[in-house]
Structures are given as structure tokens and as C-alpha cells.
N, C-alpha and C positions, 0 to 999 in steps of 0.2 A: 504494500500500500504506500505509494509514493506521493510526492507533492502534486503531481499532475495526472496521475493515473492509478488504477487498481488493476493488477495483473494476476490472473489465476492460471495454474497449470495442473492438470489431472493426469496421472499416469498409473499404469499397472505393470506387473511383471509377466511377460509372456516368453516362454522358451528361453529363459535365462537372460533376456534383454528387457530393458526398460522401454515400455511402449507408451507414448503420449496419446491419450484418447480424447482430450479436451483442453481448450485454452480460451482465454478471453482477455481483452484489454479494453478498459472503459475509462474515459476521462474523469478526473476527480479534482474538485477545487476545495475539498474540505480539509486539506492539510497545508501547513506552512512549515517549511524546513523540518519535515518529518514529524511534526506534532499536529494532532487533530485540533482544528479550531472551529469546525462545524460538523457535529455528529450527524445531523440529518442529511447533509450532502454526502458525507462519507458512507453512511448506511445505504443511501440511494445508489451510489456508484457501485458499492460492493454487491448489492442485490442484483443489479443489472449484469455485473460480471459473472456472478454465480449462475444466473439464469441462462446466459449464453454458454457457459462451460458445461452445465448440466445437459443442455440441448445437444451439444456436440458429443459429450461422453455417453449419453444415454443412461446415466445412472444418477440417483439423487445424491447430493453432497450434504453430509451432516456434521462434519468436523474438518478442521484445517490446521496446518502449521503456518504460523504467521510471522512475518519479518518485523523486526524492530530496528529503526534507524533514527536519524536525527541527531542534532548537536547535543541533545540532552544525555546521550550515552557517553560514559567515560570508562577508561580501562586503567587498572592499577594492579600492583602485586600484593599478595598476601601469603602468609605462612601459617601452617597448622602443625601442631605437635600432639601426639598421643602416646600412651603406653600400650604395647601390644597386649591383647586380651588373653590369648591362650597361654597356658602354663608352660608349654614346650617352646613358646616364642615364635611359632609359625604364623606368618602374616596371611590373613584371609581377606576375602572381599569385604566383609563387615568392618575390618580395620581400616581399609581404604575409604570406605564410606564415612567412617567416624572422623578420619583425619581431614577429609574434605569439608565435613561439617564444621570442624574446628577452624579451618581456613576461612569459611564463610562467615563465622561469628566475629566479624570485625565491626568496629563502631562506624556506622554510616548514618548520615542525617535521616531524620524521620520521613522526609519527603522523597527518599530514594530507596530502591530495592535492587537486590542482586538478580541479574539475568542469567549469567553463566559463571561457574567456577571451573576454570580449565587448568588441570594440573600440568605443570611444565616438567618437573622431575620430582622424584622422591629421594629421601635419605633414610638409610637404616643404620642406626647406631653410628651416625657420623659419616657413613659412606655415601657420597653424593652421586648425582647423575643417573639414578636408577629410573628406568621408564616404567617398569611394572614389577613391584616387589612381591606380588602374590606367590606364596610358597616359600619365600625366603624366611630366614629366622633372625630374630633380633628382639631387643627390648623396647627401643624407642623408634617410632616411625614419624618422619617429618615429610611435609610436602610444600613445595613452592608453587603457587598458582597465579594465574591471571584472573582478576576479578572484574567482570564487566557489569557495571551498574547503570541504572536508568531512572528516569523520573517516574515516581509512583503514579502521579496524576496522568502522565502520558500513557502508561500501561493500562490503567483503569479505563481511560477513555477508548483506547484501542480495543480492549476486551469487550467493552459495552457495545461498541459499533459492530463487532463481529457477531456478538450474541443477538443483537437486534436484527441482523441480516439472516438469522436462522442457523448459525453455526456454533458448535462448541470449539474451543481452542485446545488443540492437542498439546502444543508447545509454542513458545515464542522464541525466536532465534535472531541473534544479532545479524543484520542483513549482509555485511561483508563475509561472515562465516558461511552463510548459505550460498552466496555467489561463488565463493572459492571452491565449493564442492563441484561446481559445473565447469569452471574455467581453469583450474589449476591441477596439474598432475602431482603425483607423489614425488617425482624427481625434482620438480621445480620447488616444492616445499622443502625438500631436503637441502638443496644447494643454496637457496636464498632467493626470494622473489617478493615483489610488492604488487598487490592488486589495487588499482585505483578506479573507483566507480564514480563517474561524474554524472550525478543525477540532476534533476531540475532545480531543487531547492538546496541540496547539500552535495558535498563531495566526500566520500568515505575512502579510507585506505586501510589495508591490513598487510602486515609483513610477516612472512614465514621464513624460518631457517632451522635446519636440522629437524624438520617435521613439526616444529612448535611455533606458536604465535610469538613474535618478538614484541610487536606493538600494534596498536590500531588507533585510528583517529577519525572523527567526523567533523568536517569543516562546514560552517553555515553559508557556503557559497556554491552555486551550481550553474548549470547552463541557462536557467531562467534569468539569472543576473546578466548574462550576455545579451539575451533578448531585450531586457529592460534597457541596457546600455545602447543597443542599436535603435530602439524606439525613441530614446531621448536624442541621440545623435542625428537621426534622420527626421525627427519631428513627425513620426508616423505612429500608427496604431501598433499594439502588441501583436496582433494577428499578422499584420504585414511584416513586422520585424522578425517574427518567427519564421516566416517563409524565406525572407532574405537570408537569415542565418543558415537554415538547412539547405537551401538551394544554391546560394551564392557565397556562403561563408568560406573563409580561408584563414588558417591559423597563422600563416606567415605572410605578412604584408609585402615583403620583398619579392614574393612569388607572383604578385599581381601587377599587371601593366597599368601605368597611370591612365591610359586611354580607355580602359574597360569601365563600362557604365551599366547600371541596373535600372531598367525602365520600371518604376514602381507602378505605373498605370496598368501594366500587364498583370500585376498582383492584385491591385485594388483600383477599380476604375475611378474612385474618388481622388486618387493621388495623381497629380499633374506634372510631377517633376521626376528627374532622374538622379540617381545617387552614384557617386564614384565607388567602385568595388574596392579599391585600395583603401579608401577611408573606412569602409565597413570592416575590412581585414585588420586595420589598425585598432579599431574598437575591440574586436574579438581577441586579437593578440594581447592587448593590455590586460583583459580579464583573465585569459588563460595563463598569462605569466603570473598573475596573483595566485591562482589556484595551484599551479605547479610549484610556486615558491613556498606555499604552505606545506605541500608534500615533501619538498626537499628539506625544509626546516625540521619536520617531524622525523625524517630519516637521519638527519644530522644529530638530533637529540637522542635517537636510539643507537647511535654509533654505526649506522649502516649506510651513510651517504656515499654513493658510488661503489658500494661493497656487496652488491647482490648479483651474483653471476647469471641468474635466470632473468634478471632485469625487471621491467615493469610491464604489467598487463593492464591495458585500459579497457574499460567497459562503461555502460551507461549511455543515455541518449547523447550526452555531450561529447562522447568519444568519436562520434561519427563526423565531426567537423574535419574537413579536408586539411591535411597538413599537420594535424595534431601529433601524430606519432613521431614525425621528424622533429617537431618543436620540442616534444617531451624528451626525446633522445638527447638533445643538446642541453636542455635545462636540468635534467636529472643525472646526466653523465652515465646513463645505463642503456642496455639494449631495450627497445620498446616495441611492443606489438599490440594490435587490437585483439581482445579476447574472443576466442571461439570455443565451443564445447569440446572438452577433452574426453568425453565418454560417449561411446556409441549408443545412440538412441534410435528408436524407430517410431513410426506413426507420423504425427503432425510436426515433424522436425523442422519444416520450413519456417515456422514461427520463431525458432531459436536464432535465426539470422538477425532478428530484431533484438538489440541489447536490452530493450525494455522488458523482455521476458526472462532475462538471465537469473534474476533473484528468485522469481517464482519457480523456475525449473530447478534451481539449487535447493529451494525449500522442499520440493518434491523428493529429490534425492536424499536430503537430510532425513525426511520422515521415513522413507523406505529403509534407510540404514538403521534408524533408531528402533524400528520394529523387528529388525533381523538379528542383530548381535549386540552384546555389551560394548560400550565405547569408553575411551578414557575420559571424555567430558562428563560421563555419567558416574565417574568414580569407581568403575569396575562393578557396578551393580549387575546382578544376574538377571538378564532378560531372556525369556524363553526363545530359543532359536527355532525359526520356522523351517519346515522341510521343503523338499521338491524344488520347484523352479525358483523360489525365493533364495534358497541356498546357492543355486547356480548363479543367480544375479549378483548375490553378495560376493561370490568368488571373483566376479568381474569388477564390481564396484570397489572392493577393498584395496585394489592396487592403487587407487587414487587417494586413499586416506593417508594422513600423516602418521 
């Protein structure tokens, strides 16, 4: 559920492959920078998207995995320490659950709540760097985690909107985590990569290295700000500015000839003048420099500036601006490419060419994984493993997990 749209993706497992059977994309004006500001509008957009997705899928939808984004999300580190419960010192899944609960029990403001507790590594009696201590023996178990928190009010309003649209919430997932499930491979996460999602109202980034999350950020600037800048610069409507951005936009003004012009009358008959395409490119370039500067500063703060061999993967509606990959390569001093699905999917896969669907498709994969096997983010909790085709699908999916 983004600032300008609601996207839905429905999938099933068939013959060991994930098959997309339904999808929908509906405009939404009920959010600002990832936070709901109009519940009625949001419910209306979500209901319309669900109706379209159900029509295509041919099945009723009763519950969903929902993304959480926006600048209200923050990420920090936390540690948990417990004594191993068994007399013989063998560490069990229940111990891992308890130590994650201990890491979760940090003092946070009353208006915030924990969205994810993601273990980075465990320590057993001072021995650090352990990924999975199950079955090991020791007295003292510690864990270092990444704690993703968000605004309680934002979560409640999101839950209320989904409920009013007729759905139960299975799980809420930090949107960059969901998107990474679709666009990043296990190898990229191991050697070091940053995923940058340029949405309408916000830009989010998440950095992986050695299979773990290093840092994540959400900036309150997105491609809608570019549209606003163009509308002001050309003294035109937002609708016209959006068409100018998507059809004639260029991230590098030096790539545009001074003689190139945009006839605004062909976009809106009320407009009587022409605009210089190079001037539009300069407007776009300035705002993208601001966004990429924020990403670079966050990488620098995490000690990863120019140090990610797998480079930067760009997604989101803003990533479609011509010349952005070349611009980002120079700004971030990293290899850069536009994100594409890294997992073989079947069915309505043509929709995944539209980056507006990537988070929804990532949520679908996340939900399938959560119902198949225990994961580290769930603290080693035992979830019954399903048989048959789901197991075969998991065998394929697990190669992309960190």
C-alpha cells in the first residue's frame, strides 16, 4: 500500500513453481509518505484492488500479508542474554525464542512498536559469530539483533483499513525486506548489495552483507517530489508534469540537446507553450542527486560507501527514469542495475515488469516461505513443514534466502 497506489499479488504453488493467478493495481490518494491520512480513501482503493484480484484469481481472499513502509520506520541494534534452560546445557528452539524475546524487551517510546526482531548472530559462552546455535551446548546464550520499529498509530490505522476492506492481517512486513525477496539473490546478499526503492512519497534502502541486514533507511523523498518540482518549474498541472516526467524525463541533463523541446499542448490541450527538455532534465537531476546523496550518506554511516561488490539494485516507479542507472553509478561509486525478479515465476508474470508490483510479489513470496519452514527472523520457532509441491517450491525458493 503505497503513496499513490495499492498493489495486490495472489499466487499458488503448482508443480514446484510459484504461479501468479491474480494481481491488481489501483490508484490511492489516502497515504502520505507511507502513512495513512485518509482511511476511507484507502479502504476504497484496497477494496477495488481486492475485487479485481479476486476476479482474476477466481478465489475469495480472506487474509493478507501487508507491507509497512514510510519514514516512521526506524532500525536499531539490540542484544539479548539468557541462561540456557536444560540441565545438560543443550540449546533448543525454546532458548532461541527466549533470547529473542529478551532482545525485544528494550525500552521504546509508548507510541512505537516492534515490527521485526532479526537476529544477526548468536554467542554461546562468549563464542561469537554463530548463525544457528541449536544443538550446541553452553550456559549463556546471547544474540545481537536488528530491531525494526514503527509508529503504533500508523500500524493501527493500516490494520483498521485492511480489516474494513474485509481482510485479516496475517503478518506485517517491512517493505524493503519483502522487495528483497523478489529482486535479490542469495549470492548478492552474501557479497554485499544495497537495494534502493524509489517510491512516490518515500525512498527506502536496505543493505545486505554476509547474508545479514547491515542497515536500512526510509527517506521522506520520492518520485512524486520530482513531479511537484516539474509542475512548479513549468507552471503546469501535476497530471501534465507526471506525463512529462515519465515520457520525456532524463536523469542526466548533459545527455539532452539544448534544441529539444516538449510540446505541452500534445499532453494537455489547455497548455499553449513548449518546454525545453534540458530544463526538465535539470529539475529531475537536482532531485535525484538529493535522493542519491541520502543513500550515499547512509552507506557512509554504515561503513559501506563504495564497498558493496554486488552494487546497487534500483526499483520502484522512480527507477524507470531514463539515465538513472548511469547517474547512480557515478554518484554511489558502485555497479548499478535496475531490479528484475531473480526467481522463476509462472502465470501472470508480465505484470512483474512493472516495478510497482515488486513489493506485492515479494510479500507473496514472504508469506509462502513463512508457511513452509522455520526462518531465522522467527527465532527458530517450529512451524509445521508442508509436504508435496510446497516442499519442492521451498527447495527452489530457499536458494534465494540469506
